[in-house]
N, CA, C and O of each residue as an XYZ file, in Angstrom:
928
protein
N    -196.155     35.963     32.523
C    -195.747     34.555     32.465
C    -195.526     34.139     31.013
O    -196.319     34.473     30.132
N    -194.462     33.421     30.782
C    -194.148     32.958     29.429
C    -195.252     32.074     28.884
O    -195.869     31.307     29.623
N    -195.503     32.188     27.561
C    -196.493     31.336     26.910
C    -196.063     29.876     26.921
O    -196.874     28.980     26.689
N    -194.778     29.642     27.193
C    -194.275     28.277     27.243
C    -194.267     27.707     28.658
O    -193.854     26.565     28.861
N    -194.717     28.488     29.638
C    -194.751     28.020     31.022
C    -195.717     26.843     31.167
O    -196.846     26.883     30.677
N    -195.251     25.800     31.847
C    -196.075     24.604     32.048
C    -196.522     24.453     33.497
O    -197.715     24.332     33.775
N    -195.571     24.461     34.411
C    -195.891     24.259     35.824
C    -194.658     24.630     36.652
O    -193.648     25.082     36.112
N    -194.754     24.437     37.936
C    -193.626     24.667     38.834
C    -193.260     23.362     39.522
O    -194.133     22.627     39.981
N    -191.981     23.082     39.590
C    -191.498     21.891     40.291
C    -191.511     22.198     41.789
O    -190.484     22.526     42.384
N    -192.694     22.085     42.375
C    -192.884     22.483     43.767
C    -192.064     21.623     44.728
O    -191.551     22.123     45.729
N    -191.943     20.346     44.427
C    -191.177     19.462     45.312
C    -189.716     19.874     45.378
O    -189.130     19.929     46.460
N    -189.126     20.163     44.223
C    -187.722     20.582     44.201
C    -187.555     21.922     44.918
O    -186.593     22.119     45.661
N    -188.492     22.837     44.692
C    -188.449     24.143     45.360
C    -188.490     23.972     46.869
O    -187.719     24.600     47.593
N    -189.394     23.119     47.340
C    -189.537     22.918     48.783
C    -188.330     22.198     49.379
O    -187.973     22.443     50.531
N    -187.694     21.306     48.601
C    -186.478     20.653     49.094
C    -185.385     21.680     49.347
O    -184.719     21.649     50.381
N    -185.204     22.590     48.396
C    -184.210     23.647     48.573
C    -184.581     24.542     49.757
O    -183.728     24.912     50.564
N    -185.862     24.880     49.844
C    -186.317     25.766     50.906
C    -186.074     25.135     52.281
O    -185.602     25.801     53.202
N    -186.398     23.851     52.410
C    -186.202     23.161     53.685
C    -184.714     23.054     54.025
O    -184.323     23.130     55.190
N    -183.894     22.877     52.985
C    -182.454     22.824     53.207
C    -181.955     24.151     53.764
O    -181.122     24.175     54.670
N    -182.463     25.256     53.221
C    -182.060     26.575     53.704
C    -182.548     26.811     55.136
O    -181.845     27.418     55.944
N    -183.739     26.333     55.441
C    -184.260     26.458     56.811
C    -183.354     25.709     57.781
O    -183.070     26.191     58.877
N    -182.901     24.522     57.365
C    -181.988     23.749     58.210
C    -180.659     24.468     58.402
O    -180.090     24.445     59.493
N    -180.163     25.108     57.341
C    -178.938     25.894     57.476
C    -179.152     27.056     58.442
O    -178.292     27.362     59.268
N    -180.308     27.693     58.326
C    -180.611     28.811     59.213
C    -180.633     28.396     60.677
O    -180.275     29.175     61.560
N    -181.064     27.144     60.927
C    -181.139     26.646     62.302
C    -179.760     26.567     62.961
O    -179.655     26.602     64.187
N    -178.706     26.462     62.154
C    -177.346     26.452     62.713
C    -177.094     27.740     63.494
O    -176.474     27.719     64.558
N    -177.575     28.853     62.961
C    -177.299     30.157     63.568
C    -178.243     30.439     64.736
O    -177.830     31.024     65.738
N    -179.504     30.029     64.613
C    -180.411     30.197     65.754
C    -179.994     29.280     66.899
O    -180.088     29.662     68.066
N    -179.532     28.067     66.574
C    -179.057     27.152     67.621
C    -177.773     27.657     68.262
O    -177.564     27.490     69.464
N    -176.909     28.278     67.453
C    -175.672     28.846     68.009
C    -175.998     29.961     68.996
O    -175.364     30.071     70.045
N    -176.994     30.792     68.657
C    -177.401     31.869     69.570
C    -177.924     31.295     70.882
O    -177.609     31.807     71.956
N    -178.731     30.222     70.795
C    -179.264     29.580     72.004
C    -178.153     28.937     72.822
O    -178.137     29.033     74.049
N    -177.225     28.278     72.130
C    -176.143     27.591     72.830
C    -175.218     28.577     73.532
O    -174.722     28.288     74.622
N    -174.980     29.728     72.928
C    -174.166     30.747     73.588
C    -174.821     31.204     74.887
O    -174.143     31.408     75.894
N    -176.141     31.364     74.859
C    -176.858     31.740     76.094
C    -176.704     30.645     77.145
O    -176.488     30.925     78.324
N    -176.821     29.378     76.694
C    -176.646     28.251     77.620
C    -175.256     28.250     78.254
O    -175.060     27.748     79.361
N    -174.300     28.820     77.528
C    -172.914     28.863     78.007
C    -172.576     30.210     78.643
O    -171.410     30.582     78.772
N    -173.637     30.935     79.038
C    -173.501     32.217     79.748
C    -172.952     33.352     78.892
O    -172.466     34.353     79.417
N    -173.031     33.191     77.564
C    -172.596     34.260     76.661
C    -173.855     34.910     76.099
O    -174.540     34.329     75.257
N    -174.150     36.105     76.562
C    -175.405     36.761     76.205
C    -175.163     37.903     75.218
O    -174.038     38.366     75.031
N    -176.259     38.338     74.595
C    -176.190     39.513     73.726
C    -176.059     39.211     72.253
O    -175.909     40.130     71.447
N    -176.112     37.939     71.879
C    -175.954     37.572     70.468
C    -177.210     36.883     69.952
O    -177.781     36.006     70.601
N    -177.612     37.306     68.778
C    -178.717     36.651     68.074
C    -178.182     36.098     66.756
O    -177.054     36.390     66.358
N    -178.996     35.310     66.099
C    -178.559     34.670     64.853
C    -178.036     35.689     63.851
O    -177.058     35.426     63.151
N    -178.681     36.856     63.778
C    -178.267     37.859     62.794
C    -176.849     38.357     63.041
O    -176.206     38.868     62.124
N    -176.345     38.213     64.288
C    -174.978     38.641     64.615
C    -173.952     37.553     64.352
O    -172.750     37.783     64.485
N    -174.423     36.361     63.976
C    -173.531     35.199     63.963
C    -173.255     34.650     62.572
O    -172.647     33.587     62.441
N    -173.690     35.354     61.527
C    -173.560     34.787     60.179
C    -172.106     34.706     59.715
O    -171.809     34.026     58.733
N    -171.207     35.386     60.403
C    -169.786     35.280     60.060
C    -169.075     34.216     60.893
O    -167.855     34.074     60.825
N    -169.850     33.475     61.674
C    -169.265     32.406     62.474
C    -168.557     32.946     63.707
O    -168.978     33.941     64.298
N    -167.471     32.272     64.086
C    -166.727     32.705     65.259
C    -167.430     32.396     66.567
O    -167.181     33.068     67.568
N    -168.311     31.385     66.586
C    -169.081     31.061     67.790
C    -168.148     30.703     68.956
O    -168.313     31.195     70.073
N    -167.180     29.850     68.677
C    -166.273     29.381     69.730
C    -165.397     30.527     70.216
O    -165.111     30.627     71.409
N    -164.973     31.387     69.308
C    -164.157     32.538     69.702
C    -164.941     33.459     70.631
O    -164.384     33.981     71.597
N    -166.223     33.665     70.351
C    -167.063     34.494     71.229
C    -167.164     33.875     72.616
O    -167.118     34.571     73.631
N    -167.301     32.560     72.636
C    -167.358     31.843     73.918
C    -166.073     32.077     74.717
O    -166.121     32.442     75.892
N    -164.934     31.865     74.071
C    -163.661     32.019     74.784
C    -163.399     33.470     75.187
O    -162.885     33.729     76.276
N    -163.746     34.407     74.322
C    -163.561     35.827     74.679
C    -164.308     36.147     75.965
O    -163.771     36.799     76.861
N    -165.550     35.683     76.049
C    -166.355     35.957     77.243
C    -165.751     35.294     78.479
O    -165.577     35.936     79.514
N    -165.436     34.017     78.362
C    -165.013     33.278     79.557
C    -163.573     33.604     79.958
O    -163.226     33.498     81.135
N    -162.751     33.988     79.024
C    -161.410     34.451     79.416
C    -161.510     35.765     80.179
O    -160.735     36.028     81.099
N    -162.476     36.581     79.783
C    -162.719     37.816     80.522
C    -163.220     37.503     81.934
O    -162.803     38.144     82.899
N    -164.116     36.519     82.052
C    -164.611     36.097     83.366
C    -163.469     35.523     84.214
O    -163.365     35.802     85.409
N    -162.626     34.724     83.577
C    -161.491     34.102     84.273
C    -160.536     35.148     84.840
O    -159.850     34.915     85.835
N    -160.510     36.317     84.178
C    -159.612     37.395     84.625
C    -160.201     38.238     85.750
O    -159.507     39.084     86.315
N    -161.473     38.018     86.082
C    -162.109     38.803     87.133
C    -161.517     38.441     88.499
O    -161.060     37.316     88.703
N    -161.526     39.407     89.441
C    -160.852     39.206     90.744
C    -161.240     37.921     91.461
O    -160.377     37.254     92.032
N    -162.543     37.555     91.442
C    -162.972     36.378     92.203
C    -162.343     35.084     91.686
O    -162.183     34.117     92.430
N    -161.986     35.086     90.380
C    -161.301     33.924     89.808
C    -159.790     34.123     89.805
O    -159.038     33.175     90.032
N    -159.346     35.337     89.551
C    -157.905     35.609     89.463
C    -157.193     35.267     90.768
O    -156.059     34.787     90.761
N    -157.867     35.517     91.884
C    -157.199     35.260     93.169
C    -156.973     33.776     93.429
O    -156.153     33.395     94.264
N    -157.722     32.936     92.690
C    -157.528     31.495     92.848
C    -156.279     31.008     92.122
O    -155.777     29.917     92.391
N    -155.779     31.838     91.192
C    -154.559     31.527     90.431
C    -154.628     30.144     89.767
O    -153.708     29.332     89.866
N    -155.750     29.916     89.091
C    -155.913     28.653     88.362
C    -155.889     28.939     86.863
O    -156.157     30.057     86.422
N    -155.567     27.921     86.106
C    -155.510     28.077     84.650
C    -156.915     28.244     84.071
O    -157.921     27.923     84.704
N    -156.938     28.749     82.866
C    -158.231     28.899     82.165
C    -158.895     27.543     81.980
O    -160.111     27.423     82.128
N    -158.111     26.524     81.660
C    -158.660     25.178     81.477
C    -159.271     24.674     82.785
O    -160.336     24.058     82.775
N    -158.602     24.933     83.908
C    -159.134     24.533     85.213
C    -160.411     25.285     85.528
O    -161.356     24.721     86.078
N    -160.434     26.552     85.179
C    -161.653     27.378     85.346
C    -162.831     26.735     84.614
O    -163.920     26.608     85.173
N    -162.607     26.325     83.344
C    -163.679     25.692     82.567
C    -164.119     24.386     83.202
O    -165.308     24.068     83.220
N    -163.161     23.628     83.722
C    -163.497     22.356     84.369
C    -164.317     22.574     85.625
O    -165.287     21.857     85.874
N    -163.928     23.566     86.420
C    -164.656     23.853     87.657
C    -166.088     24.294     87.372
O    -167.011     23.977     88.123
N    -166.255     25.025     86.283
C    -167.603     25.481     85.915
C    -168.383     24.409     85.158
O    -169.559     24.586     84.838
N    -167.702     23.282     84.875
C    -168.318     22.144     84.167
C    -168.955     22.597     82.854
O    -170.104     22.278     82.549
N    -168.174     23.343     82.101
C    -168.657     23.878     80.832
C    -168.285     22.929     79.697
O    -167.118     22.578     79.520
N    -169.286     22.524     78.941
C    -169.074     21.673     77.754
C    -169.466     22.487     76.523
O    -170.646     22.759     76.302
N    -168.479     22.872     75.731
C    -168.785     23.678     74.544
C    -168.628     22.869     73.261
O    -168.437     23.438     72.187
N    -168.709     21.541     73.370
C    -168.563     20.679     72.192
C    -169.693     20.904     71.182
O    -169.469     20.830     69.974
N    -170.909     21.179     71.676
C    -172.024     21.446     70.759
C    -171.757     22.719     69.967
O    -172.064     22.795     68.778
N    -171.186     23.716     70.631
C    -170.861     24.969     69.944
C    -169.771     24.730     68.900
O    -169.803     25.327     67.824
N    -168.815     23.867     69.208
C    -167.774     23.528     68.242
C    -168.366     22.839     67.013
O    -167.939     23.091     65.886
N    -169.346     21.973     67.239
C    -170.004     21.283     66.120
C    -170.761     22.275     65.246
O    -170.750     22.163     64.020
N    -171.415     23.242     65.877
C    -172.137     24.270     65.120
C    -171.159     25.142     64.334
O    -171.453     25.544     63.208
N    -170.001     25.434     64.922
C    -168.984     26.203     64.214
C    -168.488     25.448     62.987
O    -168.304     26.038     61.922
N    -168.272     24.144     63.137
C    -167.827     23.321     62.006
C    -168.885     23.298     60.913
O    -168.556     23.313     59.726
N    -170.159     23.261     61.309
C    -171.238     23.264     60.316
C    -171.289     24.603     59.592
O    -171.514     24.644     58.382
N    -171.084     25.690     60.315
C    -171.013     27.011     59.675
C    -169.904     27.038     58.622
O    -170.111     27.531     57.513
N    -168.751     26.519     58.962
C    -167.622     26.547     58.035
C    -167.908     25.727     56.784
O    -167.427     26.054     55.699
N    -168.690     24.664     56.934
C    -169.100     23.881     55.763
C    -170.108     24.662     54.929
O    -170.014     24.693     53.702
N    -171.066     25.286     55.591
C    -172.138     26.005     54.908
C    -171.599     27.137     54.042
O    -172.036     27.302     52.903
N    -170.663     27.911     54.562
C    -170.204     29.091     53.813
C    -169.418     28.704     52.568
O    -169.219     29.536     51.683
N    -168.970     27.463     52.484
C    -168.233     27.013     51.307
C    -169.151     26.440     50.223
O    -168.711     26.204     49.098
N    -170.408     26.218     50.556
C    -171.317     25.590     49.607
C    -171.662     26.526     48.453
O    -171.780     27.740     48.622
N    -171.821     25.924     47.276
C    -172.297     26.648     46.101
C    -173.494     25.906     45.505
O    -173.543     24.676     45.498
N    -174.439     26.671     45.014
C    -175.626     26.107     44.381
C    -175.699     26.650     42.961
O    -175.835     27.855     42.748
N    -175.606     25.749     42.001
C    -175.631     26.146     40.592
C    -176.993     25.806     40.020
O    -177.361     24.637     39.906
N    -177.739     26.846     39.663
C    -179.111     26.677     39.193
C    -179.269     27.285     37.808
O    -178.844     28.413     37.556
N    -179.887     26.519     36.914
C    -180.269     27.075     35.619
C    -181.385     28.093     35.837
O    -182.190     27.949     36.758
N    -181.432     29.117     34.992
C    -182.412     30.197     35.173
C    -183.839     29.672     35.147
O    -184.691     30.170     35.883
N    -184.114     28.671     34.310
C    -185.403     27.973     34.308
C    -185.128     26.490     34.056
O    -184.040     26.114     33.620
N    -186.124     25.663     34.334
C    -186.009     24.217     34.064
C    -184.779     23.595     34.725
O    -184.110     22.743     34.141
N    -184.494     24.033     35.950
C    -183.270     23.541     36.580
C    -183.255     22.017     36.717
O    -182.243     21.375     36.435
N    -184.376     21.444     37.151
C    -184.421     19.987     37.343
C    -184.172     19.257     36.026
O    -183.416     18.288     35.973
N    -184.819     19.737     34.964
C    -184.668     19.068     33.674
C    -183.247     19.173     33.141
O    -182.654     18.168     32.749
N    -182.697     20.382     33.124
C    -181.366     20.549     32.533
C    -180.279     19.884     33.382
O    -179.270     19.422     32.850
N    -180.484     19.835     34.693
C    -179.545     19.103     35.544
C    -179.578     17.618     35.181
O    -178.537     16.971     35.064
N    -180.791     17.091     35.005
C    -180.947     15.690     34.599
C    -180.362     15.468     33.204
O    -179.602     14.525     32.985
N    -180.716     16.331     32.278
C    -180.291     16.164     30.882
C    -178.772     16.234     30.740
O    -178.194     15.533     29.909
N    -178.129     17.065     31.538
C    -176.681     17.219     31.436
C    -175.935     15.938     31.792
O    -174.772     15.771     31.424
N    -176.599     15.040     32.503
C    -175.978     13.773     32.891
C    -176.284     12.641     31.910
O    -175.737     11.545     32.031
N    -177.168     12.913     30.929
C    -177.539     11.880     29.942
C    -176.614     11.990     28.727
O    -177.050     12.292     27.616
N    -175.342     11.740     28.967
C    -174.319     12.031     27.956
C    -174.364     11.101     26.744
O    -173.722     11.388     25.733
N    -175.101     10.004     26.820
C    -175.158      9.063     25.695
C    -176.491      9.116     24.955
O    -176.715      8.364     24.007
N    -177.359     10.000     25.393
C    -178.676     10.105     24.775
C    -178.700     11.358     23.895
O    -178.657     12.479     24.402
N    -178.768     11.167     22.613
C    -178.676     12.298     21.684
C    -179.843     13.270     21.836
O    -179.694     14.461     21.560
N    -181.007     12.775     22.273
C    -182.153     13.670     22.463
C    -181.868     14.686     23.565
O    -182.176     15.870     23.423
N    -181.281     14.219     24.656
C    -180.966     15.133     25.751
C    -179.806     16.051     25.383
O    -179.772     17.207     25.803
N    -178.865     15.548     24.608
C    -177.768     16.394     24.135
C    -178.321     17.538     23.294
O    -177.857     18.674     23.390
N    -179.317     17.228     22.471
C    -179.954     18.258     21.653
C    -180.684     19.267     22.532
O    -180.636     20.470     22.274
N    -181.357     18.779     23.564
C    -182.077     19.670     24.477
C    -181.126     20.614     25.199
O    -181.467     21.770     25.447
N    -179.927     20.126     25.539
C    -178.964     20.945     26.269
C    -178.496     22.151     25.456
O    -177.988     23.119     26.021
N    -178.661     22.099     24.141
C    -178.311     23.250     23.308
C    -179.215     24.445     23.612
O    -178.880     25.588     23.303
N    -180.364     24.157     24.223
C    -181.322     25.210     24.553
C    -181.265     25.603     26.033
O    -182.110     26.357     26.517
N    -180.267     25.086     26.738
C    -180.162     25.364     28.167
C    -179.880     26.846     28.415
O    -179.042     27.434     27.731
N    -180.566     27.456     29.379
C    -180.291     28.856     29.724
C    -179.031     28.953     30.573
O    -178.374     27.950     30.851
N    -178.710     30.154     30.972
C    -177.521     30.383     31.804
C    -177.684     29.701     33.158
O    -178.780     29.620     33.713
N    -176.569     29.219     33.663
C    -176.549     28.654     35.017
C    -175.909     29.687     35.948
O    -174.817     30.185     35.674
N    -176.594     30.003     37.047
C    -176.080     30.977     37.998
C    -175.573     30.266     39.250
O    -176.087     29.219     39.643
N    -174.553     30.864     39.865
C    -173.961     30.290     41.066
C    -174.388     31.123     42.274
O    -174.240     32.345     42.283
N    -174.918     30.447     43.289
C    -175.394     31.110     44.507
C    -174.654     30.555     45.717
O    -174.171     29.422     45.710
N    -174.579     31.386     46.757
C    -174.101     30.946     48.061
C    -175.304     30.936     49.012
O    -176.352     31.509     48.715
N    -175.131     30.278     50.150
C    -176.255     30.127     51.084
C    -176.859     31.465     51.464
O    -178.081     31.594     51.538
N    -176.013     32.471     51.709
C    -176.553     33.747     52.178
C    -177.120     34.612     51.055
O    -177.546     35.742     51.295
N    -177.126     34.090     49.844
C    -177.940     34.705     48.789
C    -179.410     34.367     49.003
O    -180.293     35.075     48.518
N    -179.667     33.290     49.727
C    -181.038     32.814     49.954
C    -181.512     33.045     51.387
O    -182.710     32.992     51.666
N    -180.582     33.296     52.276
C    -180.878     33.248     53.709
C    -180.549     34.571     54.372
O    -179.487     35.147     54.133
N    -181.475     35.059     55.218
C    -181.206     36.270     55.991
C    -181.900     36.136     57.343
O    -182.727     35.247     57.544
N    -181.552     37.030     58.265
C    -182.086     36.958     59.623
C    -182.516     38.338     60.099
O    -181.950     39.360     59.711
N    -183.521     38.334     60.940
C    -183.866     39.507     61.734
C    -183.978     39.013     63.159
O    -184.929     38.316     63.516
N    -182.996     39.380     63.973
C    -182.927     38.790     65.307
C    -182.646     37.302     65.164
O    -181.653     36.896     64.560
N    -183.542     36.493     65.734
C    -183.423     35.040     65.605
C    -184.437     34.457     64.621
O    -184.661     33.247     64.588
N    -185.038     35.323     63.831
C    -186.010     34.866     62.842
C    -185.314     34.646     61.506
O    -184.616     35.522     60.995
N    -185.519     33.459     60.956
C    -184.890     33.092     59.682
C    -185.819     33.453     58.528
O    -187.013     33.154     58.568
N    -185.272     34.090     57.512
C    -186.031     34.376     56.297
C    -185.340     33.706     55.115
O    -184.150     33.908     54.876
N    -186.115     32.902     54.377
C    -185.588     32.253     53.171
C    -186.181     32.949     51.956
O    -187.401     33.027     51.807
N    -185.316     33.450     51.096
C    -185.756     34.137     49.875
C    -185.162     33.384     48.684
O    -184.109     33.741     48.156
N    -185.868     32.338     48.285
C    -185.399     31.455     47.224
C    -186.108     31.826     45.929
O    -187.339     31.853     45.903
N    -185.379     32.113     44.853
C    -186.048     32.469     43.598
C    -186.841     31.291     43.044
O    -186.353     30.160     43.031
N    -188.052     31.553     42.592
C    -188.910     30.489     42.070
C    -188.572     30.152     40.616
O    -188.840     29.042     40.156
N    -187.989     31.103     39.900
C    -187.778     30.952     38.454
C    -187.023     29.676     38.080
O    -187.450     28.987     37.154
N    -185.917     29.325     38.758
C    -185.219     28.100     38.347
C    -186.067     26.842     38.462
O    -185.774     25.830     37.825
N    -187.111     26.904     39.269
C    -187.945     25.725     39.502
C    -189.195     25.711     38.623
O    -190.014     24.796     38.698
N    -189.324     26.742     37.793
C    -190.405     26.742     36.808
C    -190.060     25.805     35.661
O    -188.903     25.697     35.255
N    -191.064     25.138     35.151
C    -190.875     24.248     34.011
C    -191.516     24.908     32.796
O    -192.717     25.177     32.778
N    -190.699     25.160     31.790
C    -191.150     25.792     30.552
C    -190.900     24.829     29.393
O    -189.868     24.160     29.340
N    -191.842     24.768     28.480
C    -191.589     24.038     27.234
C    -190.456     24.731     26.497
O    -190.305     25.951     26.569
N    -189.669     23.945     25.795
C    -188.546     24.522     25.039
C    -188.977     24.979     23.657
O    -188.343     25.839     23.046
N    -190.057     24.395     23.176
C    -190.638     24.767     21.881
C    -192.158     24.658     22.008
O    -192.664     23.886     22.822
N    -192.878     25.434     21.202
C    -194.345     25.354     21.224
C    -194.823     23.959     20.841
O    -195.891     23.526     21.276
N    -194.042     23.256     20.031
C    -194.419     21.901     19.618
C    -194.581     20.972     20.816
O    -195.329     19.996     20.754
N    -193.881     21.275     21.904
C    -194.020     20.437     23.100
C    -195.348     20.698     23.809
O    -195.940     19.792     24.396
N    -195.802     21.937     23.748
C    -197.128     22.250     24.283
C    -198.189     21.508     23.477
O    -199.135     20.950     24.034
N    -198.016     21.512     22.170
C    -198.949     20.782     21.298
C    -198.916     19.294     21.614
O    -199.956     18.636     21.618
N    -197.731     18.760     21.880
C    -197.598     17.342     22.210
C    -198.366     16.999     23.481
O    -199.074     15.993     23.526
N    -198.232     17.816     24.499
C    -198.967     17.587     25.745
C    -200.469     17.567     25.501
O    -201.187     16.725     26.040
N    -200.929     18.500     24.686
C    -202.356     18.559     24.375
C    -202.792     17.333     23.575
O    -203.861     16.773     23.817
N    -201.961     16.924     22.625
C    -202.289     15.753     21.801
C    -202.403     14.493     22.658
O    -203.326     13.698     22.482
N    -201.465     14.316     23.582
C    -201.507     13.133     24.462
C    -202.748     13.184     25.348
O    -203.425     12.172     25.531
N    -203.046     14.358     25.896
C    -204.237     14.517     26.741
C    -205.500     14.223     25.949
O    -206.404     13.549     26.443
N    -205.565     14.724     24.724
C    -206.743     14.488     23.875
C    -206.874     13.008     23.540
O    -207.981     12.471     23.522
N    -205.754     12.350     23.275
C    -205.777     10.930     22.937
C    -206.320     10.103     24.105
O    -207.147      9.212     23.910
N    -205.850     10.404     25.317
C    -206.303      9.659     26.497
C    -207.791      9.915     26.749
O    -208.540      8.994     27.077
N    -208.209     11.173     26.594
C    -209.626     11.503     26.801
C    -210.500     10.776     25.784
O    -211.551     10.242     26.140
N    -210.072     10.750     24.514
C    -210.835     10.054     23.470
C    -210.858      8.552     23.721
O    -211.878      7.900     23.501
N    -209.731      7.998     24.184
C    -209.646      6.564     24.470
C    -210.596      6.182     25.592
O    -211.215      5.118     25.567
N    -210.702      7.069     26.581
C    -211.623      6.814     27.696
C    -213.073      6.770     27.199
O    -213.849      5.898     27.589
N    -213.419      7.724     26.334
C    -214.786      7.767     25.799
C    -215.102      6.544     24.946
O    -216.235      6.063     24.917
N    -214.075      6.052     24.254
C    -214.268      4.894     23.376
C    -214.201      3.570     24.130
O    -214.434      2.508     23.553
N    -213.881      3.637     25.424
C    -213.828      2.427     26.233
C    -212.617      1.563     25.979
O    -212.669      0.351     26.190
N    -211.503      2.170     25.521
C    -210.288      1.393     25.278
C    -209.686      0.910     26.598
O    -209.887      1.515     27.651
N    -208.950     -0.184     26.513
C    -208.330     -0.772     27.695
C    -207.132      0.068     28.154
O    -206.400      0.644     27.348
N    -206.963      0.112     29.470
C    -205.843      0.836     30.079
C    -204.507      0.387     29.486
O    -203.680      1.217     29.109
N    -204.299     -0.945     29.406
C    -202.999     -1.453     28.953
C    -202.687     -1.036     27.518
O    -201.523     -0.834     27.171
N    -203.720     -0.906     26.680
C    -203.495     -0.512     25.289
C    -203.138      0.966     25.189
O    -202.276      1.354     24.400
N    -203.801      1.777     25.985
C    -203.509      3.221     25.999
C    -202.118      3.465     26.589
O    -201.359      4.305     26.104
N    -201.803      2.712     27.647
C    -200.511      2.869     28.301
C    -199.361      2.643     27.323
O    -198.363      3.363     27.363
N    -199.495      1.648     26.445
C    -198.438      1.344     25.478
C    -198.095      2.566     24.620
O    -196.944      2.762     24.229
N    -199.095      3.370     24.339
C    -198.905      4.538     23.475
C    -198.302      5.717     24.240
O    -197.463      6.439     23.702
N    -198.728      5.915     25.495
C    -198.367      7.151     26.207
C    -197.281      6.975     27.254
O    -196.835      7.964     27.836
N    -196.840      5.749     27.514
C    -195.915      5.558     28.629
C    -194.591      6.293     28.433
O    -193.906      6.598     29.409
N    -194.226      6.578     27.199
C    -192.990      7.301     26.940
C    -193.059      8.749     27.442
O    -192.035      9.424     27.537
N    -194.275      9.223     27.762
C    -194.453     10.617     28.168
C    -194.805     10.782     29.644
O    -194.801     11.903     30.153
N    -195.109      9.684     30.339
C    -195.690      9.821     31.676
C    -194.695      9.475     32.781
O    -193.611      8.947     32.535
N    -195.101      9.787     33.988
C    -194.274      9.565     35.170
C    -194.156      8.079     35.489
O    -195.116      7.318     35.365
N    -192.937      7.681     35.910
C    -192.676      6.343     36.415
C    -192.244      6.455     37.886
O    -191.579      7.418     38.269
N    -192.619      5.485     38.688
C    -192.185      5.421     40.078
C    -191.664      4.022     40.349
O    -192.375      3.039     40.140
N    -190.421      3.927     40.815
C    -189.795      2.628     41.091
C    -189.881      1.701     39.882
O    -190.131      0.503     40.013
N    -189.669      2.281     38.703
C    -189.643      1.482     37.487
C    -190.997      1.109     36.920
O    -191.079      0.386     35.927
N    -192.066      1.597     37.545
C    -193.415      1.276     37.063
C    -194.102      2.550     36.585
O    -193.913      3.611     37.180
N    -194.901      2.461     35.514
C    -195.646      3.644     35.062
C    -196.771      3.977     36.038
O    -197.669      3.167     36.268
N    -196.711      5.164     36.600
C    -197.728      5.583     37.575
C    -198.438      6.856     37.138
O    -199.293      7.374     37.856
N    -198.084      7.357     35.964
C    -198.620      8.646     35.538
C    -199.960      8.593     34.824
O    -200.506      9.626     34.437
N    -200.493      7.378     34.648
C    -201.802      7.247     33.990
C    -202.711      6.441     34.900
O    -202.390      5.310     35.264
N    -203.851      7.025     35.270
C    -204.782      6.303     36.150
C    -205.491      5.196     35.378
O    -205.659      5.284     34.162
N    -205.899      4.168     36.088
C    -206.525      3.005     35.443
C    -207.840      3.363     34.759
O    -208.246      2.716     33.794
N    -208.509      4.415     35.277
C    -209.773      4.828     34.647
C    -209.546      5.822     33.514
O    -210.505      6.326     32.930
N    -208.285      6.108     33.201
C    -207.895      7.016     32.111
C    -208.378      8.452     32.330
O    -208.552      9.212     31.377
N    -208.591      8.808     33.592
C    -209.081     10.154     33.898
C    -207.954     11.126     34.259
O    -208.119     12.342     34.164
N    -206.822     10.585     34.669
C    -205.743     11.432     35.163
C    -204.419     11.078     34.493
O    -204.070      9.904     34.372
N    -203.685     12.103     34.058
C    -202.351     11.911     33.486
C    -201.369     12.761     34.289
O    -201.627     13.933     34.566
N    -200.244     12.157     34.657
C    -199.157     12.907     35.282
C    -197.936     12.754     34.381
O    -197.332     11.683     34.308
N    -197.589     13.825     33.708
C    -196.509     13.784     32.726
C    -195.137     13.773     33.399
O    -194.973     14.296     34.501
N    -194.171     13.181     32.736
C    -192.764     13.300     33.106
C    -192.172     14.396     32.225
O    -191.976     14.198     31.026
N    -191.890     15.549     32.822
C    -191.370     16.652     32.019
C    -189.928     16.400     31.582
O    -189.457     16.992     30.611
N    -189.228     15.517     32.303
C    -187.895     15.133     31.836
C    -187.975     14.406     30.495
O    -187.040     14.461     29.697
N    -189.096     13.725     30.253
C    -189.294     13.026     28.978
C    -189.882     13.966     27.924
O    -189.478     13.943     26.761
N    -190.817     14.770     28.338
C    -191.495     15.665     27.383
C    -190.514     16.681     26.779
O    -190.572     16.964     25.583
N    -189.619     17.223     27.603
C    -188.773     18.322     27.139
C    -187.630     17.893     26.232
O    -186.844     18.728     25.784
N    -187.532     16.598     25.961
C    -186.540     16.191     24.940
C    -187.214     15.741     23.654
O    -186.582     15.146     22.781
N    -188.515     16.036     23.549
C    -189.288     15.671     22.368
C    -189.537     16.897     21.484
O    -189.516     18.035     21.953
N    -189.770     16.640     20.210
C    -190.222     17.682     19.261
C    -189.299     18.905     19.199
O    -189.765     20.037     19.075
N    -188.002     18.667     19.286
C    -187.049     19.782     19.258
C    -186.657     20.144     17.834
O    -185.862     21.061     17.626
């Protein structure tokens, strides 16, 4: 582990992971829906190239050609109507597959959340300076993260982009200095509001309010988006 490693952005990692699980459900649901439509023999692992609706039609056109149906001399559309088959859900899943395969995910090798945020702060010179230290950004597709065995979905999401690393050792020192200051202030009995004035530039805000410092001065939750543009 790098000496500059600080923590992992677990929330961002889990958001990506849950998104991939939802994408995977498209293929497991397609496998279930095909069974519901009398098309058997397919599992999610067979469906990653899409073609759900084509598989449905291939099967039912073959059924329509069987003697018991052929002798009725009815159209394929009439055959579907008589069987009361609704494949609209399968069509929706096919459309979702077509959207999924076009998606791209661009992730910085480390500090993805920070550098993504910093890249949008085009008028803030501190963030512009931080972007000079940005690592390579890699481009991924959904199936770089997603695989199947039968109908079981496996998500293999790299943790590295979601790791938060200090950009300079001076930032590690800054974190320690702020922590030491708050601890000393607590021992000296300083007021919360006075300590907050000093450290609020470094701590987490929620809905526009500082929430990263507890009223008893025992807990600090840093904003790494703020810390990583300091002491560069």
